VOSETOR-854670 format. One record per atom (N, C-alpha, C, CB): x, y, z. Coordinates in steps of 0.05 Angstrom, whole numbers, plus 5000, padded with zeros to 4 digits. Glycine has a CB too. Layout:
XYZ;...
# end
This chain:
899573157877;898373407887;896573327911;896773567863;896973427934;895273337957;892573467957;896773397984;890573317962;887773427965;886473547941;887873627986;887373457918;886273597894;884373407878;888573697875;883173217891;881373037877;879972857896;882872877855;878272697884;876772477900;878572237901;873972407888;879572157925;881271927925;879771667918;882471897951;877271657919;875971407913;875471367884;873371387926;875871587868;875571577839;872671557830;877171327829;870871637848;867971607839;866971857826;866171547865;868672047820;867872297807;866672497825;865872237785;867372487851;866372687870;867472967865;866972607899;867173147885;868073417880;871073427879;867073597903;872073607862;874973637858;875673897872;875673637827;877773897887;878774137901;880174057926;876474327907;881074247941;882574187965;880874047986;883774447978;882173858001;880573728022;879973898046;882073478032;878373818063;877573968086;879974058103;875673808102;881773858109;884073928126;885874138112;885773678132;886274108086;887974308072;886674578072;888374218042;883974588070;882674838071;882974978098;879774808065;882574818120;882974928147;885775018151;882274728168;887674868142;890574928145;891075198131;892374698133;890175228106;890575468090;889175708104;889575428062;886875668115;885475888128;886975978153;882575818135;888075788167;889675848191;892275998184;890475588207;893475928161;895876068152;895276358144;897175928128;892976398131;892176668122;891576838148;889476638101;890276718168;889576858193;892176928208;887776688210;894076748208;896676808223;898177018207;898476548227;898177018182;899477228167;898277498169;899477148138;895677498170;894277748176;894977868203;891277698174;894977698224;895677788251;898477888251;895277568271;900377738239;903177838238;903478108224;904977628226;902078138202;902178388186;900978618204;900478358159;898878578219;897778778235;899578858258;895278678245;900878648270;902778718292;905078858282;903678468307;906178798259;908278928246;907579218239;909078788223;905379268230;904379538223;904179708249;901479518209;903179588270;903079738295;905879818305;901679568316;907679638304;910479698313;911679918297;912279458311;911279888270;912480098252;911180358256;912280028223;908580368262;907180628266;908180768291;904180598267;908580608312;909580718338;912380838333;909580488360;913980698319;916680798313;916681058297;918380588297;914781048276;914481288258;913381528273;912681218234;911581488291;910381708306;912581848324;907881598324;914181678336;916281798353;918281958337;917681578369;918881848313;920881988294;919582248285;921581808268;917182248277;915782488268;915582698290;913082418258;915182618315;914982808337;917782928341;913882668365;919882768341;922582868344;923283068321;924582628345;922382998297;923083158273;921583428276;922183008247;919083428285;917583668288;918783848309;914683608294;919583728330;920883888353;923483998344;921283708377;924883878325;927583988317;927184218298;929283758304;924884268286;924584488267;924384758282;922084438249;925884938273;925885208284;925185408261;928485278298;923085538264;922285728243;923485998249;919085748242;924486138228;925686398232;923486618237;927386488208;924186818249;922387048253;921687168227;923687258271;919187268223;918387378197;919987628191;915287438197;920787658166;922287888157;920488148158;923287838128;917888118151;916088338152;913788248168;915288438123;912688418187;910488348203;907988328185;910088548225;905988168193;903588138178;901888388181;901987888187;900088438162;898288668163;896288618186;896688728136;895288828198;893288788218;890588688206;892889038234;889188538222;886588438212;884488658209;885488218231;882788648190;880688858187;878788848212;878888818159;877589078218;875789078242;873488858239;874589368245;872988728260;870888528260;871688248250;868688628242;874388218244;875287968235;876687828258;877187998210;875987578264;877287428285;879787288275;875287228296;881787258293;884087118286;883486818280;886187148308;885086678265;884586408257;884586218281;886786328237;885786298303;885786118326;883186138343;888186188344;881486328335;878886348348;876986148337;877686618345;875685988354;873885788344;871485908329;872985608366;870585768308;868285868293;865685848310;867985718266;863886008305;861285998319;859885738313;859386248312;858285628332;856985368325;854985398302;855485268349;854785178288;853085188265;850584998271;854585088239;848784998253;846484818256;847284528257;844484868234;845884368273;846484078272;845183928251;845683958297;843384068235;841983948214;839483798223;843883768200;838883798250;836583678260;834283868257;836983588288;832083768247;829583928242;827383788257;828883958212;826083948276;823783818290;821483788270;822883998315;819983578275;817583518258;814983658268;817183228257;
# end
């Protein structure tokens, strides 16, 4: 087993050598970079597929029209009035 002990036999620290540790760290970093790049590629492909899928959907006209809104009620597409920012002067 490489790097798993003290080669001088003096009872020093047991574990991977410095070079093996650096090599393993580099492999982990390279694997992380490859995984991130692969994720980005798959996301881009998935976003394009999702956009095409949404564009292909055609909703039928409603069978019955919706009831009119009560007076004083805004449609859902109307933005809500601004609310407090939560900031209180001292």
